[in-house]
Kinemage of the C-alpha trace (Angstrom):
@kinemage 1
@onewidth
@group {chain A} dominant
@subgroup {mainchain}
@vectorlist {calphas} color= white
{ca unk a 1} P -48.246 5.074 75.226
{ca unk a 2} L -45.261 5.053 77.923
{ca unk a 3} L -43.435 2.751 75.872
{ca unk a 4} L -42.657 5.274 73.473
{ca unk a 5} L -40.269 6.691 76.309
{ca unk a 6} L -36.536 4.704 76.668
{ca unk a 7} L -36.551 1.992 79.429
{ca unk a 8} L -34.807 4.220 81.761
{ca unk a 9} L -36.755 7.093 81.263
{ca unk a 10} L -36.278 8.953 84.582
{ca unk a 11} L -32.219 8.857 83.927
{ca unk a 12} L -32.980 10.086 80.347
{ca unk a 13} L -32.494 13.384 79.153
{ca unk a 14} L -34.792 13.760 76.508
{ca unk a 15} L -35.257 16.753 74.006
{ca unk a 16} L -38.063 17.322 71.809
{ca unk a 17} L -40.561 19.958 70.365
{ca unk a 18} L -44.360 20.444 71.512
{ca unk a 19} L -46.645 22.053 69.173
{ca unk a 20} L -48.912 24.603 70.897
{ca unk a 21} L -51.721 26.456 68.706
{ca unk a 22} L -51.012 29.452 70.405
{ca unk a 23} L -47.258 29.864 70.293
{ca unk a 24} L -46.025 27.218 67.813
{ca unk a 25} L -43.072 24.852 68.274
{ca unk a 26} L -41.335 24.829 71.476
{ca unk a 27} L -38.512 23.623 72.798
{ca unk a 28} L -39.201 20.821 75.868
{ca unk a 29} L -37.422 18.290 77.942
{ca unk a 30} L -39.632 15.452 78.307
{ca unk a 31} L -39.813 13.233 81.561
{ca unk a 32} L -42.346 9.831 81.969
{ca unk a 33} L -44.339 12.138 83.871
{ca unk a 34} L -43.991 15.990 82.420
{ca unk a 35} L -43.415 18.523 79.748
{ca unk a 36} L -40.610 21.467 80.288
{ca unk a 37} L -40.271 24.210 78.636
{ca unk a 38} L -36.586 25.052 77.689
{ca unk a 39} L -37.305 27.836 75.656
{ca unk a 40} L -35.010 30.450 78.287
{ca unk a 41} L -32.305 28.175 77.618
{ca unk a 42} L -32.640 28.262 74.121
{ca unk a 43} L -35.155 29.130 71.367
{ca unk a 44} L -34.598 26.436 69.129
{ca unk a 45} L -32.946 22.675 69.211
{ca unk a 46} L -30.315 23.398 66.884
{ca unk a 47} L -29.146 26.409 69.262
{ca unk a 48} L -29.531 24.085 72.521
{ca unk a 49} L -26.953 21.527 70.846
{ca unk a 50} L -24.533 24.398 70.092
{ca unk a 51} L -24.295 25.256 73.815
{ca unk a 52} L -21.276 23.644 75.307
{ca unk a 53} L -22.197 20.836 77.573
{ca unk a 54} L -25.435 21.000 76.457
{ca unk a 55} L -26.422 18.051 78.707
{ca unk a 56} L -24.998 19.835 81.835
{ca unk a 57} L -26.831 22.976 81.107
{ca unk a 58} L -30.078 21.388 80.602
{ca unk a 59} L -29.840 19.381 83.908
{ca unk a 60} L -28.634 22.655 85.551
{ca unk a 61} L -32.099 24.449 84.220
{ca unk a 62} L -34.370 21.775 85.244
{ca unk a 63} L -32.911 21.567 88.584
{ca unk a 64} L -32.967 25.105 89.056
{ca unk a 65} L -37.067 25.608 89.446
{ca unk a 66} L -36.867 28.133 86.365
{ca unk a 67} L -38.387 25.698 83.903
{ca unk a 68} L -42.736 26.005 83.351
{ca unk a 69} L -44.061 22.869 83.481
{ca unk a 70} L -46.231 23.027 80.228
{ca unk a 71} L -48.073 19.487 79.604
{ca unk a 72} L -48.664 15.846 81.253
{ca unk a 73} L -46.397 13.334 79.105
{ca unk a 74} L -48.815 10.837 78.221
{ca unk a 75} L -51.738 13.292 77.509
{ca unk a 76} L -49.439 14.408 75.106
{ca unk a 77} L -48.180 11.294 73.358
{ca unk a 78} L -51.702 10.674 73.327
{ca unk a 79} L -52.625 13.473 71.208
{ca unk a 80} L -49.987 12.801 69.187
{ca unk a 81} L -51.128 10.012 67.364
{ca unk a 82} L -52.277 11.170 63.778
{ca unk a 83} L -55.839 9.432 64.002
{ca unk a 84} L -56.745 11.643 67.185
{ca unk a 85} L -54.377 14.585 66.719
{ca unk a 86} L -55.878 18.002 66.359
{ca unk a 87} L -53.877 21.672 66.219
{ca unk a 88} L -55.681 22.778 68.963
{ca unk a 89} L -53.839 20.280 71.061
{ca unk a 90} L -50.489 20.046 72.111
{ca unk a 91} L -48.611 17.030 70.716
{ca unk a 92} L -45.179 16.599 70.109
{ca unk a 93} L -43.171 17.285 66.998
{ca unk a 94} L -39.926 15.918 65.284
{ca unk a 95} L -37.547 16.691 67.905
{ca unk a 96} L -34.631 18.869 65.321
{ca unk a 97} L -35.536 21.685 63.701
{ca unk a 98} L -32.689 23.851 61.655
{ca unk a 99} L -30.381 20.997 61.523
{ca unk a 100} L -30.283 19.775 57.788
{ca unk a 101} L -31.432 16.055 57.874
{ca unk a 102} L -28.627 13.770 56.128
{ca unk a 103} L -27.928 10.492 55.723
{ca unk a 104} L -25.467 7.696 55.383
{ca unk a 105} L -26.285 4.907 53.024
{ca unk a 106} L -25.112 1.442 52.324
{ca unk a 107} L -23.168 1.099 55.459
{ca unk a 108} L -24.411 -2.263 56.617
{ca unk a 109} L -22.789 -5.502 53.993
{ca unk a 110} L -26.743 -7.135 54.173
{ca unk a 111} L -28.539 -3.999 53.014
{ca unk a 112} L -25.281 -3.515 50.540
{ca unk a 113} L -26.224 -6.645 48.880
{ca unk a 114} L -30.137 -5.776 48.675
{ca unk a 115} L -29.166 -2.569 47.027
{ca unk a 116} L -26.892 -4.173 44.250
{ca unk a 117} L -29.862 -6.467 43.818
{ca unk a 118} L -32.319 -3.117 43.507
{ca unk a 119} L -29.928 -2.057 40.523
{ca unk a 120} L -29.608 -5.485 38.992
{ca unk a 121} L -33.470 -6.383 38.835
{ca unk a 122} L -33.897 -2.274 37.638
{ca unk a 123} L -36.513 -1.852 40.117
{ca unk a 124} L -38.618 -4.473 39.534
{ca unk a 125} L -39.573 -6.296 42.598
{ca unk a 126} L -40.467 -9.431 40.643
{ca unk a 127} L -37.162 -10.267 39.116
{ca unk a 128} L -35.570 -10.048 42.738
{ca unk a 129} L -34.877 -13.394 43.807
{ca unk a 130} L -33.697 -14.564 40.900
{ca unk a 131} L -31.329 -11.502 40.714
{ca unk a 132} L -30.395 -12.171 44.395
{ca unk a 133} L -29.315 -16.183 43.738
{ca unk a 134} L -27.189 -14.764 40.814
{ca unk a 135} L -25.498 -11.958 43.051
{ca unk a 136} L -24.956 -14.288 45.846
{ca unk a 137} L -23.197 -16.585 43.393
{ca unk a 138} L -20.576 -14.058 42.357
{ca unk a 139} L -20.108 -11.844 45.188
{ca unk a 140} L -21.208 -13.990 48.112
{ca unk a 141} L -23.214 -12.978 51.425
{ca unk a 142} L -20.854 -12.102 53.826
{ca unk a 143} L -18.564 -9.323 52.964
{ca unk a 144} L -18.149 -8.060 56.799
{ca unk a 145} L -14.564 -9.207 56.920
{ca unk a 146} L -14.199 -6.233 54.046
{ca unk a 147} L -13.010 -3.253 55.515
{ca unk a 148} L -14.203 -0.122 53.304
{ca unk a 149} L -11.148 1.331 51.765
{ca unk a 150} L -8.830 -1.026 52.518
{ca unk a 151} L -6.352 -2.869 49.840
{ca unk a 152} L -8.463 -6.034 50.726
{ca unk a 153} L -11.616 -4.102 49.600
{ca unk a 154} L -9.461 -2.252 46.544
{ca unk a 155} L -8.476 -6.071 45.349
{ca unk a 156} L -12.277 -7.260 45.688
{ca unk a 157} L -12.920 -4.442 43.686
{ca unk a 158} L -10.658 -5.546 40.798
{ca unk a 159} L -12.148 -8.869 40.762
{ca unk a 160} L -14.982 -7.924 40.500
{ca unk a 161} L -14.926 -5.471 37.733
{ca unk a 162} L -13.238 -8.626 35.887
{ca unk a 163} L -16.305 -10.490 36.205
{ca unk a 164} L -18.632 -7.507 35.029
{ca unk a 165} L -20.440 -7.501 38.678
{ca unk a 166} L -19.127 -4.049 40.085
{ca unk a 167} L -21.744 -1.610 41.141
{ca unk a 168} L -21.928 1.878 42.152
{ca unk a 169} L -23.598 0.733 45.919
{ca unk a 170} L -20.219 -1.727 46.179
{ca unk a 171} L -18.088 1.202 45.432
{ca unk a 172} L -19.929 3.263 48.450
{ca unk a 173} L -20.290 0.252 50.380
{ca unk a 174} L -16.643 -1.115 50.681
{ca unk a 175} L -14.566 1.913 49.069
{ca unk a 176} L -12.935 4.703 50.501
{ca unk a 177} L -15.712 7.388 50.441
{ca unk a 178} L -19.345 6.601 52.081
{ca unk a 179} L -22.465 7.487 50.501
{ca unk a 180} L -23.861 10.775 52.220
{ca unk a 181} L -27.132 12.263 50.840
{ca unk a 182} L -29.665 14.570 51.832
{ca unk a 183} L -32.484 12.808 53.165
{ca unk a 184} L -34.919 15.821 53.789
{ca unk a 185} L -35.273 19.528 54.384
{ca unk a 186} L -34.232 21.503 57.529
{ca unk a 187} L -37.981 21.579 59.078
{ca unk a 188} L -39.726 18.938 56.933
{ca unk a 189} L -39.186 15.756 59.054
{ca unk a 190} L -42.253 14.291 60.936
{ca unk a 191} L -42.159 12.739 64.352
{ca unk a 192} L -43.908 10.018 66.004
{ca unk a 193} L -47.654 9.247 65.726
{ca unk a 194} L -47.883 10.923 62.061
{ca unk a 195} L -48.324 9.655 59.160
{ca unk a 196} L -45.249 8.659 56.967
{ca unk a 197} L -45.619 8.894 52.999
{ca unk a 198} L -44.616 6.937 49.910
{ca unk a 199} L -44.944 8.817 46.544
{ca unk a 200} L -48.231 7.322 45.052
{ca unk a 201} L -45.869 6.133 42.130
{ca unk a 202} L -44.424 3.316 44.091
{ca unk a 203} L -44.892 -0.254 43.871
{ca unk a 204} L -42.023 -1.030 45.842
{ca unk a 205} L -40.769 0.118 49.117
{ca unk a 206} L -39.578 -0.423 52.244
{ca unk a 207} L -39.093 1.228 55.948
{ca unk a 208} L -35.392 1.774 57.135
{ca unk a 209} L -35.025 1.568 60.797
{ca unk a 210} L -31.913 3.426 61.782
{ca unk a 211} L -30.303 5.602 64.512
{ca unk a 212} L -29.926 9.349 63.557
{ca unk a 213} L -27.318 11.105 65.193
{ca unk a 214} L -27.585 14.949 66.696
{ca unk a 215} L -24.732 16.661 65.257
{ca unk a 216} L -23.953 20.709 65.864
{ca unk a 217} L -21.956 22.950 64.067
{ca unk a 218} L -18.645 21.911 65.561
{ca unk a 219} L -18.856 18.348 64.500
{ca unk a 220} L -20.197 17.416 68.034
{ca unk a 221} L -22.039 14.518 68.413
{ca unk a 222} L -24.659 15.233 71.273
{ca unk a 223} L -27.430 13.048 71.261
{ca unk a 224} L -29.481 10.514 69.484
{ca unk a 225} L -32.818 9.681 68.127
{ca unk a 226} L -34.476 6.850 65.921
{ca unk a 227} L -35.499 7.313 62.552
{ca unk a 228} L -37.194 5.836 59.542
{ca unk a 229} L -35.403 6.349 56.361
{ca unk a 230} L -38.683 5.808 53.966
{ca unk a 231} L -37.188 4.332 51.116
{ca unk a 232} L -38.569 3.641 47.417
{ca unk a 233} L -36.861 0.636 45.979
{ca unk a 234} L -38.174 0.569 42.648
{ca unk a 235} L -37.172 4.306 41.765
{ca unk a 236} L -33.719 3.667 43.177
{ca unk a 237} L -33.419 1.070 41.415
{ca unk a 238} L -34.248 2.324 37.875
{ca unk a 239} L -31.909 4.752 38.327
{ca unk a 240} L -29.209 6.238 40.920
{ca unk a 241} L -30.153 9.318 39.715
{ca unk a 242} L -33.467 9.227 41.251
{ca unk a 243} L -32.168 9.361 44.526
{ca unk a 244} L -34.111 12.637 45.809
{ca unk a 245} L -37.331 11.246 44.615
{ca unk a 246} L -36.648 7.901 45.962
{ca unk a 247} L -35.992 9.605 49.547
{ca unk a 248} L -37.107 12.779 49.704
{ca unk a 249} L -40.918 13.177 49.615
{ca unk a 250} L -43.551 14.840 51.737
{ca unk a 251} L -43.604 12.571 55.460
{ca unk a 252} L -41.061 10.497 54.143
{ca unk a 253} L -38.710 11.280 56.816
{ca unk a 254} L -39.507 10.134 60.611
{ca unk a 255} L -37.198 11.089 63.668
{ca unk a 256} L -38.141 10.186 67.233
{ca unk a 257} L -39.871 10.048 69.645
{ca unk a 258} L -37.207 12.484 71.319
{ca unk a 259} L -33.261 13.187 71.063
{ca unk a 260} L -31.545 11.765 73.913
{ca unk a 261} L -28.647 13.810 74.938
{ca unk a 262} L -25.393 12.469 75.579
{ca unk a 263} L -24.460 12.252 79.443
{ca unk a 264} L -23.193 9.808 82.246
{ca unk a 265} L -26.139 7.291 81.790
{ca unk a 266} L -25.768 7.175 77.361
{ca unk a 267} L -22.893 7.755 75.153
{ca unk a 268} L -21.620 6.834 71.450
{ca unk a 269} L -20.784 3.774 72.799
{ca unk a 270} L -24.224 2.846 73.732
{ca unk a 271} L -25.308 3.838 70.332
{ca unk a 272} L -22.598 1.328 68.943
{ca unk a 273} L -24.250 -1.318 70.884
{ca unk a 274} L -27.898 -0.579 69.784
{ca unk a 275} L -29.982 -3.030 68.372
{ca unk a 276} L -33.364 -2.058 66.478
{ca unk a 277} L -36.492 -4.019 65.943
{ca unk a 278} L -38.975 -3.656 63.240
{ca unk a 279} L -42.338 -4.577 62.998
{ca unk a 280} L -44.819 -3.555 60.546
{ca unk a 281} L -48.076 -4.487 61.026
{ca unk a 282} L -50.646 -4.219 58.077
{ca unk a 283} L -54.525 -3.803 58.388
{ca unk a 284} L -54.396 -7.248 56.382
{ca unk a 285} L -53.002 -9.059 58.801
{ca unk a 286} L -49.636 -9.085 57.318
{ca unk a 287} L -47.057 -8.854 60.135
{ca unk a 288} L -43.206 -8.358 59.610
{ca unk a 289} L -40.516 -8.179 62.252
{ca unk a 290} L -37.054 -7.213 61.344
{ca unk a 291} L -33.769 -5.700 63.192
{ca unk a 292} L -30.710 -3.862 62.967
{ca unk a 293} L -27.706 -4.330 64.914
{ca unk a 294} L -25.338 -0.903 64.923
{ca unk a 295} L -22.592 -3.404 66.049
{ca unk a 296} L -22.656 -4.773 62.423
{ca unk a 297} L -22.143 -1.392 61.007
{ca unk a 298} L -19.181 -1.347 58.722
{ca unk a 299} L -17.804 2.322 58.933
{ca unk a 300} L -17.657 3.789 62.541
{ca unk a 301} L -20.458 6.372 63.276
{ca unk a 302} L -17.552 8.752 63.693
{ca unk a 303} L -15.878 8.258 60.116
{ca unk a 304} L -19.349 8.973 58.690
{ca unk a 305} L -20.003 12.168 60.693
{ca unk a 306} L -16.611 13.378 59.662
{ca unk a 307} L -17.311 12.411 55.881
{ca unk a 308} L -20.445 14.528 56.095
{ca unk a 309} L -19.110 17.470 58.179
{ca unk a 310} L -15.800 18.799 58.293
{ca unk a 311} L -13.290 21.271 55.982
{ca unk a 312} L -14.971 20.406 52.722
{ca unk a 313} L -18.655 20.563 54.082
{ca unk a 314} L -19.976 23.002 56.894
{ca unk a 315} L -23.561 22.995 58.614
{ca unk a 316} L -23.719 26.248 60.705
{ca unk a 317} L -26.857 25.029 62.782
{ca unk a 318} L -25.746 21.174 63.120
{ca unk a 319} L -27.108 18.056 61.097
{ca unk a 320} L -29.176 14.986 61.822
{ca unk a 321} L -27.345 12.136 60.408
{ca unk a 322} L -28.962 8.500 59.553
{ca unk a 323} L -26.697 5.861 59.850
{ca unk a 324} L -27.843 3.648 57.584
{ca unk a 325} L -29.622 -0.149 58.430
{ca unk a 326} L -28.805 -3.851 58.605
{ca unk a 327} L -32.466 -4.656 57.592
{ca unk a 328} L -32.877 -5.996 54.108
{ca unk a 329} L -36.437 -6.666 53.551
{ca unk a 330} L -36.767 -9.913 51.481
{ca unk a 331} L -39.865 -11.046 53.567
{ca unk a 332} L -42.495 -12.086 50.957
{ca unk a 333} L -45.874 -10.298 51.340
{ca unk a 334} L -47.915 -10.473 48.084
{ca unk a 335} L -46.059 -13.528 46.495
{ca unk a 336} L -42.670 -15.932 46.286
{ca unk a 337} L -40.468 -13.871 45.357
{ca unk a 338} L -41.893 -10.986 45.326
{ca unk a 339} L -40.343 -9.460 48.235
{ca unk a 340} L -41.543 -7.006 50.935
{ca unk a 341} L -43.428 -3.672 49.920
{ca unk a 342} L -45.832 -1.318 51.779
{ca unk a 343} L -49.380 -1.413 51.823
{ca unk a 344} L -51.520 1.737 52.937
{ca unk a 345} L -52.465 1.790 56.593
{ca unk a 346} L -49.565 -0.150 57.815
{ca unk a 347} L -47.897 0.384 61.350
{ca unk a 348} L -44.372 0.610 61.887
{ca unk a 349} L -43.005 0.299 64.674
{ca unk a 350} L -39.146 1.178 65.135
{ca unk a 351} L -37.719 0.403 68.419
{ca unk a 352} L -34.406 0.517 70.869
{ca unk a 353} L -34.492 0.355 75.021
{ca unk a 354} L -32.401 3.643 74.981
{ca unk a 355} L -34.016 5.470 72.796
{ca unk a 356} L -38.217 4.214 73.173
{ca unk a 357} L -40.044 3.535 70.062
{ca unk a 358} L -40.987 5.292 66.884
{ca unk a 359} L -44.475 4.773 65.788
{ca unk a 360} L -45.871 5.737 62.260
{ca unk a 361} L -48.670 4.785 60.056
{ca unk a 362} L -48.353 4.753 56.111
{ca unk a 363} L -50.009 6.483 53.597
{ca unk a 364} L -48.944 8.466 50.313
{ca unk a 365} L -47.351 11.645 50.358
{ca unk a 366} L -50.538 13.565 48.481
{ca unk a 367} L -52.136 12.407 51.345
{ca unk a 368} L -50.577 12.919 54.306
{ca unk a 369} L -50.441 16.414 55.810
{ca unk a 370} L -48.473 18.905 53.679
{ca unk a 371} L -45.429 20.298 54.516
{ca unk a 372} L -46.688 24.056 55.485
{ca unk a 373} L -44.646 25.152 58.557
{ca unk a 374} L -41.327 25.919 57.795
{ca unk a 375} L -38.366 28.257 58.599
{ca unk a 376} L -39.858 31.774 58.282
{ca unk a 377} L -43.119 30.528 60.232
{ca unk a 378} L -40.927 29.423 63.063
{ca unk a 379} L -39.017 32.515 63.120
{ca unk a 380} L -42.360 34.861 63.168
{ca unk a 381} L -43.397 32.658 66.204
{ca unk a 382} L -40.053 32.771 67.706
{ca unk a 383} L -39.824 36.857 67.146
{ca unk a 384} L -43.714 37.173 68.710
{ca unk a 385} L -42.709 35.339 71.408
{ca unk a 386} L -39.312 37.495 72.094
{ca unk a 387} L -36.962 34.756 71.915
{ca unk a 388} L -34.790 36.547 69.085
{ca unk a 389} L -32.323 38.966 69.584
């Protein structure tokens, strides 16, 4: 289970949340060996990220000897697996809590083309390959040189409109305005080891391996984590107005394993260079490998942050922002031209050396543990522990 941690685990400043039956969620710092209580420094992850120089404050607190050791990291990682987890044994939760969970869509060319294909296929996976060939014949398969919002992008839009091939996905992919949507409600994300859920009515779906930025209320990016923006291609392909149902279901948002704070060893520039690997292993022996490279993103992460949070929209508790994915799920699973879709029991692994590994098993949203612990429950537990006021 040490593979859950970044390869530079000793240097990485990792923030998480630990479930304890007696206390509820506890804000913690995680090292390869130990889990340390950060509650005296801040009651919630959101509050911690609001501190000036949050990384320096955490390091100073850990160095002071005031932090209480709560658990042995390998044991908690083992207990975090959904198959062995129980409420009486400590396990890791998603590292965020009160932050809004937002997502930027269509930020990579390859995924943008797949969204156009979903739209043209009307959510029917069996039509995907023929539609893919028709779309590529008109717009090509390499729009990487087109800068979103540029005069060249506007010219391309006019050409595609004339050919009847303009799409709402091309609008947000190369137009001036990014797609920013609410992926999940605060407190609803699941962590590494947990089950992730698909809407039981979906027949065409996929994982989306992404970097998730931890942003405080001032718009400062203070860290990053891994995320799986579980996606229903059939629902969204039928209508963009079904985006909420395609994206926000019980257990459909995974973030973790931890938030790595920016410091001298890890910065936003490291995020910009991140290469994510994706592996899906099915109980039927099917294996799919994929990847997503942040170096190929069409909008800079700070541009996406500024479009999500600013004078027009504030998040007083901060936000977690998914940056989108380059991964295009085209590998056939059930037949030629069918592309990829999940099967129940799939194990999804998303990894990068600087952030570790986010591991989840697939079920349906009605079979995953229901989301029952929200903001009210957290406030009651924090008050009981004397951490409010």
